[in-house]
Structure formats: C-alpha cells, structure tokens
C-alpha positions in Angstrom: 110.2 112.5 112.5 109.1 111.9 108.9 105.8 112.3 107.1 104.3 109.4 105.0 101.2 109.4 102.8 98.4 106.9 102.6 97.8 105.5 99.1 94.6 106.3 97.1 92.2 103.3 96.6 91.7 102.6 92.9 90.3 99.1 92.5 86.7 98.2 93.2 85.5 94.9 94.4 83.5 93.2 91.7 80.0 91.8 92.6 77.5 89.8 90.6 75.3 91.8 88.2 72.3 91.4 90.5 74.1 92.8 93.5 72.1 95.6 95.2 74.4 97.2 97.7 71.9 99.3 99.6 69.5 96.4 100.0 72.4 94.6 101.7 73.8 97.7 103.4 77.0 97.4 101.5 78.8 99.9 99.3 79.3 99.2 95.6 83.0 99.5 96.0 84.0 98.0 99.3 87.6 98.4 100.1 89.2 96.4 103.0 91.0 99.0 105.2 94.6 98.3 106.1 95.8 98.0 109.7 97.3 101.4 109.4 94.0 103.0 108.4 92.5 101.3 111.5 95.2 102.8 113.6 94.2 106.3 112.4 90.5 105.6 112.9 91.1 104.4 116.5 93.1 107.5 117.3 90.5 109.8 115.7 87.6 108.0 117.4 89.2 108.2 120.8 89.8 111.9 120.4 86.3 112.5 119.2 84.8 110.5 122.1 86.9 112.3 124.6 85.5 115.6 123.3 81.9 114.4 123.0 81.9 112.0 126.1 79.9 109.8 123.8 81.0 106.4 122.3 78.8 107.1 119.3 81.2 109.9 118.2 83.1 107.8 115.8 83.7 106.9 112.1 84.3 103.6 110.4 87.6 102.6 108.7 85.6 101.8 105.5 84.3 105.3 105.4 87.8 106.8 105.6 89.0 104.6 102.7 86.0 105.6 100.6 86.8 109.2 101.3 90.4 108.7 100.1 89.0 107.3 96.8 87.7 110.8 96.2 84.7 112.2 94.4 83.7 115.0 92.0 83.1 117.3 95.0 86.3 116.8 97.0 89.7 115.2 97.1 90.9 113.7 100.4 94.4 112.9 101.5 95.7 111.2 104.7 99.2 111.5 106.1 101.0 110.0 109.1 103.9 111.5 111.1 106.2 108.6 111.9 109.3 108.1 114.0 110.7 106.2 111.0 109.0 106.3 107.6 108.0 103.0 105.9 110.2 101.5 103.2 108.6 101.1 99.8 107.2 103.3 97.0 106.9 107.1 97.0 103.9 109.3 96.3 103.6 112.0 93.7 104.2 114.5 96.6 107.5 112.6 97.3 106.3 111.0 100.6 106.8 107.4 101.4 103.6 105.5 100.8 101.5 103.5 103.3 98.9 101.2 101.9 95.3 102.2 102.7 93.8 98.9 101.7 94.3 95.2 102.1 95.7 94.0 99.7 97.8 97.0 98.8 97.2 96.4 95.1 93.7 97.8 95.6 95.4 101.2 96.1 97.9 100.8 93.3 101.1 99.9 95.3 103.0 96.7 95.9 103.2 97.2 99.7 105.5 98.7 102.3 107.6 97.6 105.2 108.1 99.2 108.6 111.6 99.4 110.1 111.4 97.2 113.2 108.3 95.5 111.8 105.7 97.8 113.4 104.4 101.3 112.6 105.5 104.1 114.9 103.0 106.9 114.5 103.0 110.2 116.3 100.0 111.7 114.6 97.9 112.1 111.4 96.8 114.7 109.0 93.4 114.4 107.2 93.3 116.9 104.4 90.1 117.7 102.3 90.2 119.9 99.2 86.9 121.1 97.9 86.8 120.8 94.1 83.6 122.6 93.0 83.2 125.5 95.5 85.6 127.1 98.0 88.6 125.9 95.8 91.0 128.2 97.7 90.3 126.3 101.0 92.1 123.3 102.5 90.1 121.7 105.3 92.6 120.3 107.9 92.1 117.7 110.6 95.0 116.8 112.8 95.0 113.8 115.2 97.5 112.8 117.8 98.4 109.2 118.1 97.0 107.5 121.2 100.3 107.6 123.1 100.3 111.4 122.9 96.6 112.1 123.3 96.0 113.7 126.7 93.4 112.3 129.0 90.2 114.3 129.3 90.8 117.3 131.5 94.6 117.1 131.2 96.8 119.5 129.3 98.8 118.2 126.4 102.4 117.2 127.2 105.3 119.2 125.7 105.9 116.4 123.2 102.3 116.3 122.2 102.3 120.1 121.7 105.5 119.9 119.6 103.9 117.1 117.5 100.7 119.2 117.1 102.8 122.1 115.8 104.7 119.8 113.4 101.5 118.3 112.0 99.9 121.7 111.5 103.1 123.0 109.7 103.2 120.0 107.4 99.4 120.3 106.7 99.9 124.0 105.7 102.8 123.2 103.4 100.9 120.5 101.7 97.9 122.8 101.2 100.2 125.3 99.6 101.5 122.7 97.3 98.0 122.1 96.1 97.5 125.8 95.5 95.3 126.5 98.4 95.5 130.0 100.0 93.2 129.5 103.1 93.4 126.8 105.7 90.5 125.9 108.0 90.6 123.6 111.0 87.8 122.7 113.4 88.4 122.2 117.1 86.2 119.9 119.2 85.7 120.0 123.0 83.1 119.0 125.6 80.0 121.2 126.2 80.6 124.1 128.5 84.3 124.0 127.9 86.5 126.6 126.1 88.3 125.8 122.8 91.5 125.5 124.8 90.3 122.0 125.8 91.2 120.8 122.4 94.9 119.6 122.3 95.5 121.5 119.1 94.3 124.9 120.4 97.7 126.2 121.4 99.2 125.1 118.1 96.6 126.8 115.9 96.6 130.0 117.9 100.4 130.1 117.9 100.2 129.7 114.1 97.9 132.7 113.7 94.5 131.1 113.1 91.4 133.2 113.9 88.1 131.8 115.3 85.0 132.2 113.2 82.1 129.7 113.3 80.8 127.9 116.5 78.6 124.9 116.7 76.9 122.8 119.4 76.5 119.0 118.9 73.4 117.4 120.2 71.3 114.3 119.8 67.5 113.8 119.9 66.4 110.5 121.4 64.0 108.9 119.0 62.2 106.7 121.5 61.0 109.7 123.5 59.3 111.4 120.6 55.5 111.4 120.2 54.3 108.9 117.6 53.3 110.6 114.3 51.5 109.1 111.3 54.2 108.5 108.7 53.7 105.6 106.3 56.3 102.9 106.5 57.9 102.6 103.1 60.9 100.5 103.9 60.4 98.4 100.8 60.0 101.4 98.5 62.5 103.7 96.8 59.9 106.3 95.7 58.1 109.0 97.6 55.4 108.3 100.2 53.0 110.7 101.7 50.5 111.0 104.5 48.3 113.7 105.8 49.0 115.1 109.3 47.1 113.7 112.2 44.3 116.0 113.4 45.2 115.3 117.0 46.6 118.5 118.6 47.1 120.3 115.3 45.8 123.7 114.3 43.6 124.2 111.2 46.7 125.7 109.5 48.7 122.5 110.0 45.9 120.4 108.5 46.7 122.1 105.1 49.9 120.2 104.9 51.0 116.6 104.1 54.3 114.9 104.8 56.2 113.4 101.8 59.3 111.3 102.2 62.0 110.3 99.7 64.5 107.5 100.3 68.0 107.6 98.8 67.3 110.5 96.5 64.5 108.7 94.7 62.8 112.0 93.9 60.0 112.2 91.3 60.1 115.0 88.7 57.1 116.6 90.5 59.3 117.6 93.4 62.9 117.5 92.0 63.2 121.1 91.0 61.7 122.3 94.4 64.1 120.1 96.3 67.1 121.4 94.4 66.0 125.0 95.0 65.6 124.4 98.8 69.0 122.7 99.0 70.6 125.7 97.3 68.8 128.1 99.7 70.0 126.0 102.6 73.6 126.5 101.4 73.1 130.2 100.8 71.4 131.0 104.2 73.5 128.8 106.5 75.3 130.8 109.2 79.0 131.2 108.3 80.4 133.1 111.2 82.1 135.6 109.0 83.8 133.0 106.8 83.7 133.6 103.0 82.1 130.5 101.7 80.6 129.9 98.2 77.0 128.6 98.1 76.3 125.1 96.6 74.1 125.3 93.5 72.2 122.1 93.2 71.7 121.1 89.5 70.1 117.9 88.1 73.6 116.5 87.4 74.8 117.3 90.9 71.8 115.6 92.4 72.5 112.5 90.2 76.1 112.5 91.3 75.0 112.7 95.0 72.8 109.7 94.5 75.6 107.7 92.7 78.0 108.6 95.5 75.6 107.5 98.1 75.2 104.1 96.4 78.9 103.7 95.9 79.6 104.4 99.6 76.8 102.2 100.9 75.0 105.1 102.7 71.3 105.8 102.9 69.4 109.1 103.3 65.9 110.1 104.0 64.4 113.5 102.8 61.2 114.6 104.5 59.2 117.5 103.3 56.1 119.4 104.4 53.9 120.0 101.3 51.1 122.5 101.0 48.0 120.4 100.0 46.5 123.2 97.9 49.6 124.4 96.0 51.9 121.4 96.0 54.7 123.5 97.3 57.4 122.1 99.6 57.4 124.6 102.5 60.1 122.9 104.7 62.6 120.1 104.1 64.9 118.1 106.3 67.4 115.2 105.7 68.6 112.4 107.9 71.4 110.1 106.8 73.2 107.0 107.9 76.7 105.9 106.8 78.0 102.5 106.0 79.8 100.9 108.9 78.3 103.3 111.5 76.5 102.4 114.7 73.1 101.0 113.7 71.5 102.9 116.6 72.6 106.3 115.2 71.5 108.6 112.4 72.6 112.1 111.5 70.7 115.3 110.6 72.4 116.8 107.6 70.2 119.8 106.9 66.9 121.5 107.7 65.5 124.4 105.6 62.3 126.3 105.4 61.2 128.2 102.2 62.0 131.9 102.9 58.4 133.0 102.6 57.2 130.3 105.1 59.7 131.0 107.9 58.7 131.9 111.5 55.6 129.6 111.3 57.0 126.6 113.2 57.5 124.5 110.1 61.1 123.6 110.8 60.1 122.0 114.2 57.1 120.3 112.5 59.1 118.7 109.7 61.8 117.5 112.1 59.2 115.9 114.3 57.8 114.0 111.4 61.2 113.1 110.1 61.9 111.4 113.4 58.8 109.3 112.9 59.9 108.5 109.3 63.3 107.5 110.5 61.7 105.2 113.0 59.6 103.6 110.3 62.5 103.1 107.8 65.3 102.3 110.3 63.8 100.6 113.4 67.3 100.2 115.0 67.9 104.0 115.2 67.6 105.3 118.8 69.3 108.7 118.5 69.6 111.3 115.7 72.7 113.6 116.0 73.1 117.1 114.6 75.5 120.0 114.7 73.7 123.3 115.3 75.1 126.9 114.9 75.6 128.7 118.3 74.3 131.9 116.7 71.7 132.6 115.7 70.0 130.3 118.1 66.7 129.5 116.4 67.7 126.0 115.4 69.2 125.3 118.8 65.9 126.3 120.4 64.1 123.8 118.1 66.5 121.0 119.1 65.8 121.7 122.7 62.1 121.7 122.2 62.4 118.3 120.7 64.2 117.0 123.8 67.8 117.2 122.5 70.8 116.7 124.8 73.8 118.9 124.0 77.1 117.1 124.6 79.9 118.9 122.8 81.0 122.1 121.0 83.2 122.9 118.0 84.6 126.0 116.4 86.1 126.6 113.0 89.3 128.6 112.7 90.9 130.0 109.5 94.3 131.3 108.4 95.5 132.8 105.1 98.4 130.8 103.7 101.6 132.4 102.4 103.3 130.5 99.6 106.5 132.4 100.1 
C-alpha cells in the first residue's frame, strides 16, 4: 500500500463586493470539496457516529477543506493510504497528490488519475500542527476506510489492525519530518465502554502511547430548558444586555446582568476583560498531566479569530454575567456553530468563571442564560453539545444539572517521537 497526500486549497471564490457571508451563512472562501474529500468525511463521520451512537456526530466536507487551507494558529494535512497511489503531481513531501477541491486548480494542481478509474482507500491520516503554542506536538487522527471499519461491538479484523498500525507509523514519520517530538491521538468510544472499543486502541498501545486526559461528550436539549429573559438580537452584531428575571433568583443574582456578543463583535468596554478570561480558561483547563502551553489572547489574536470565523462561515455567541455595580464580567461561556453543520446542533467551546468568583454557581447560571440566547439567535438549534473533563467533575455535574445526556467518551494519548 502507498500513501498519498491531499492538496492544499489556495484559490478563493470571488464574490460581489456587497457579499456578506455570515448573513447568508456562507464562508468568504468557499471551496467545493472533491469526491475524495467526501470519501474521507464519510468514513470519519461513520466512525464518529459508531462511537457516539448519534447521527449528529459529524463534520462537513467544506469544513475539512477549510482546515486544509490553514491558518495562523495551525497547519492541517490530510493523507490517504491507498492500494494503488494516484497518477499525477507530487507534493513537497514527495507523496502523490490527490485534489482536495473541485476543480483541482483551486488547490494548485492540474488533477490526478486513479489506476482502474476509482480510488482504493484503506484509511486516512488527519494531521494538525499547532503553530503558536505547543509547537512540539503533532495532533494525529487516523480513520479506517468503511470497508475495514468494524461494526459497533465487533473487534477489528486482522487487516484493519494491520492498516491501523501502518497509518500510525506513517503519521509519526510525517510528524518527525515536520520537526515534532510529541504525538497525540484521541480515541473515541461509547459511554460506559473502555478505550479498547476504539479500533485504533491496540495500534497505539502497541506503539507505546500513554493515556492522559479523559473527556465525556454530552448534549443539553434546548427545548427542555426553562425560558430565561434574553433579548433577541439576531439582527445585531453588537452586544445586548438584559437584567436577570427576579423569578426564583436570590438577591445576590439580581446584582448581575447578562450581556451577549455575536461573532466577536465586542466593544472596547469589555474586550480586555474577555481576553483575560479566555486566557484564564486556557491556563486553568484540566490537562490530565499533559504539558500544554496556555493560549495568551491578545488584541491581534482576537482580530484573527474573528477574521477566521468570517472566512469559514461560522458563527459564535459569547455570553457573560456582568456585575451591575462594578461592570466586571464574572463568568463567560461560548457557543459556536460551523458552516455546513446540522442546523439543529450547536457546540459549547468554553465556560470560565473569574477566579475570585468561583464556587458561587455562576458557571451554571451563565450556561443557562446562554441556552436562552442561543434559542433567540438560532431558533433551529435543538441540542448544544459539549466535551467535559472526566476529572475534576464540577463541570460534569453542571451539565447533569442542566439535563445533559452523556453519550460517548474520549481519551487523549501521547508518545515521545524519536527522530533516529
């Protein structure tokens, strides 16, 4: 079997000058994915849905192509293990190239041809290289093609196990070529199952990976949440605010108001506080013993995040609890939606409470109001998904209190790479 590399998208689709992508739920640079990209996405989605037992566990081909285009924060590469490699041009890493876009010229190549006329994939490697922090790490995702993917509850076949080991070995070699000294891979499996339920478990343990961080995936059903008074600002890009309802709230809670910011349209009044809280969230997040560098949010980094959001056609909602007397943001949470994703689904990306305001119930309070804000901005959303550390279990308890259903687990494994 031979490895081939997907090409990197380079050409943006041009739109009229008055084009507003987020208003039309389209990215500024919309690449049309190739059939081979769709093959990878289908295999990855089936594997994710087998682990989650949920059809919403999926990604969109357009999102994968956008990731391959890269950003200031990370570089992403996609490879395919083939029975016979395609005929055509060769990448800088000396692998045969597969077009990631249609037409191929959008990714800088003339095209490729498959021996026999059809691709013959055995598996895929999705490799992400952080560029700002954790620059010694290569984040590896390996996916078996559908013909080799075991059915839920079944063990991987001998051929699938051999392919898994081959994919992992190739991924490590490529990571070393990029100068990375640590490889990380995340396994996914149904709730109440061990990591060995992932078809790559035996490959990574045989290769010497050690388990570190564990997460539980869960979703909160939006329609079951108690209605809360959050102003509908669907036609606004700026902040909106509302006081908390007096119904069922303590006198302490009446000292707060809820403020929302759509798509990083943050006023100067709050921008420095939000950057500080985002940095604190990065520092304080449980790491399971992994050595991870914190993300320091600067004005330029925030501007880049907003630009990247527009370019990829995503949308995000920040919701904060603000002390009415001091103007301080005491707790902050973020919900996001990705271009091409299921319109009934949104995703929690972070929740953080200011250190001096912890253990006061504010994380639960801000998430409850964020659900109401999501309902106001995105009426189609029915479920909000999140990934919660297994330990410590404070956030897991908050999710359960909000009616969350846990459906899958994941664990991150790491190995030191030897260039010799």
